[in-house]
MIVOKOL-130334 format. One record per residue (C-alpha): chain; z, y negated, x negated; residue number from 1; residue in three letters. Coordinates in steps of 0.5 Angstrom, whole numbers. Layout:
<rs>
<r chain="A" up="Z" north="Y" east="X" resi="NUM" resn="ALA"/>
...
</rs>
This chain:
<rs>
<r chain="A" up="-1" north="0" east="0" resi="1" resn="MET"/>
<r chain="A" up="-2" north="-7" east="-3" resi="2" resn="ALA"/>
<r chain="A" up="4" north="-13" east="-3" resi="3" resn="THR"/>
<r chain="A" up="-2" north="-18" east="-5" resi="4" resn="GLY"/>
<r chain="A" up="-3" north="-21" east="1" resi="5" resn="GLY"/>
<r chain="A" up="5" north="-21" east="4" resi="6" resn="LYS"/>
<r chain="A" up="6" north="-25" east="-3" resi="7" resn="GLY"/>
<r chain="A" up="2" north="-30" east="-2" resi="8" resn="ARG"/>
<r chain="A" up="3" north="-31" east="4" resi="9" resn="ALA"/>
<r chain="A" up="11" north="-32" east="4" resi="10" resn="ASP"/>
<r chain="A" up="8" north="-37" east="-3" resi="11" resn="ARG"/>
<r chain="A" up="4" north="-42" east="3" resi="12" resn="GLU"/>
<r chain="A" up="10" north="-42" east="6" resi="13" resn="VAL"/>
<r chain="A" up="14" north="-44" east="2" resi="14" resn="ARG"/>
<r chain="A" up="9" north="-49" east="-1" resi="15" resn="ASP"/>
<r chain="A" up="10" north="-52" east="5" resi="16" resn="ARG"/>
<r chain="A" up="17" north="-52" east="6" resi="17" resn="ASN"/>
<r chain="A" up="16" north="-56" east="0" resi="18" resn="ARG"/>
<r chain="A" up="11" north="-60" east="2" resi="19" resn="ALA"/>
<r chain="A" up="15" north="-61" east="9" resi="20" resn="TYR"/>
<r chain="A" up="22" north="-64" east="5" resi="21" resn="LEU"/>
<r chain="A" up="18" north="-68" east="1" resi="22" resn="ALA"/>
<r chain="A" up="16" north="-72" east="6" resi="23" resn="ARG"/>
<r chain="A" up="22" north="-72" east="11" resi="24" resn="LYS"/>
<r chain="A" up="25" north="-75" east="4" resi="25" resn="GLU"/>
<r chain="A" up="21" north="-80" east="2" resi="26" resn="PHE"/>
<r chain="A" up="20" north="-81" east="10" resi="27" resn="HIS"/>
<r chain="A" up="28" north="-82" east="11" resi="28" resn="ASP"/>
<r chain="A" up="28" north="-86" east="5" resi="29" resn="GLY"/>
<r chain="A" up="24" north="-91" east="7" resi="30" resn="GLN"/>
<r chain="A" up="27" north="-91" east="14" resi="31" resn="VAL"/>
<r chain="A" up="35" north="-94" east="9" resi="32" resn="ARG"/>
<r chain="A" up="30" north="-98" east="5" resi="33" resn="ARG"/>
<r chain="A" up="27" north="-102" east="11" resi="34" resn="ARG"/>
<r chain="A" up="34" north="-102" east="14" resi="35" resn="THR"/>
<r chain="A" up="37" north="-106" east="8" resi="36" resn="ARG"/>
<r chain="A" up="31" north="-111" east="7" resi="37" resn="ASP"/>
<r chain="A" up="32" north="-112" east="14" resi="38" resn="ASP"/>
<r chain="A" up="41" north="-113" east="13" resi="39" resn="VAL"/>
<r chain="A" up="40" north="-118" east="7" resi="40" resn="ILE"/>
<r chain="A" up="33" north="-122" east="11" resi="41" resn="ALA"/>
<r chain="A" up="38" north="-123" east="17" resi="42" resn="GLY"/>
<r chain="A" up="44" north="-126" east="12" resi="43" resn="VAL"/>
<r chain="A" up="40" north="-130" east="8" resi="44" resn="ALA"/>
<r chain="A" up="38" north="-134" east="14" resi="45" resn="GLY"/>
<r chain="A" up="43" north="-134" east="16" resi="46" resn="GLY"/>
<r chain="A" up="46" north="-137" east="10" resi="47" resn="ILE"/>
<r chain="A" up="40" north="-142" east="9" resi="48" resn="LEU"/>
<r chain="A" up="41" north="-144" east="18" resi="49" resn="ILE"/>
<r chain="A" up="49" north="-146" east="15" resi="50" resn="LEU"/>
<r chain="A" up="46" north="-150" east="9" resi="51" resn="ALA"/>
<r chain="A" up="41" north="-153" east="14" resi="52" resn="ILE"/>
<r chain="A" up="46" north="-156" east="18" resi="53" resn="LEU"/>
<r chain="A" up="51" north="-157" east="13" resi="54" resn="GLY"/>
<r chain="A" up="47" north="-160" east="10" resi="55" resn="GLY"/>
<r chain="A" up="44" north="-165" east="16" resi="56" resn="GLN"/>
<r chain="A" up="52" north="-166" east="17" resi="57" resn="ILE"/>
<r chain="A" up="52" north="-170" east="10" resi="58" resn="LEU"/>
<r chain="A" up="47" north="-174" east="12" resi="59" resn="TYR"/>
<r chain="A" up="49" north="-177" east="18" resi="60" resn="PHE"/>
<r chain="A" up="56" north="-178" east="17" resi="61" resn="THR"/>
<r chain="A" up="57" north="-179" east="10" resi="62" resn="ALA"/>
<r chain="A" up="50" north="-180" east="7" resi="63" resn="GLY"/>
<r chain="A" up="43" north="-185" east="7" resi="64" resn="PRO"/>
<r chain="A" up="43" north="-183" east="15" resi="65" resn="GLY"/>
<r chain="A" up="49" north="-186" east="17" resi="66" resn="ALA"/>
<r chain="A" up="51" north="-190" east="21" resi="67" resn="SER"/>
<r chain="A" up="54" north="-197" east="19" resi="68" resn="HIS"/>
<r chain="A" up="58" north="-202" east="23" resi="69" resn="PRO"/>
<r chain="A" up="54" north="-208" east="25" resi="70" resn="SER"/>
<r chain="A" up="57" north="-214" east="26" resi="71" resn="PRO"/>
<r chain="A" up="58" north="-215" east="34" resi="72" resn="SER"/>
<r chain="A" up="59" north="-224" east="37" resi="73" resn="SER"/>
<r chain="A" up="64" north="-222" east="41" resi="74" resn="THR"/>
<r chain="A" up="65" north="-230" east="43" resi="75" resn="PRO"/>
<r chain="A" up="70" north="-234" east="40" resi="76" resn="SER"/>
<r chain="A" up="75" north="-238" east="46" resi="77" resn="PRO"/>
<r chain="A" up="75" north="-244" east="46" resi="78" resn="ALA"/>
<r chain="A" up="78" north="-251" east="44" resi="79" resn="PRO"/>
<r chain="A" up="81" north="-252" east="49" resi="80" resn="SER"/>
<r chain="A" up="82" north="-260" east="51" resi="81" resn="ALA"/>
<r chain="A" up="90" north="-261" east="49" resi="82" resn="SER"/>
</rs>
C-alpha cells in the first residue's frame, strides 16, 4: 500500500493552516494598529483643540485683543450760582 498521497494531503492541510494563521495574525495586528492610531489621533486632536481655545482666551483677555477701557463722558455737575 502506498501512503504517498496521504502524506501530501497532510502537508497541504498543514500549509493551508499555517497560511491561515499567518493571515489571521497579520489581520489582528492591523486591527490593533488602527485602534491605537485612532486613540492617538483622538488624544492629539483634543489637546490641539484645548490649546487653540486657551490661546483664544488668552488673546482676548490679556493680549492685544483685550478691550481697553475708554474714557466715558460723564456729565459734570453744573456749577451752582450760590
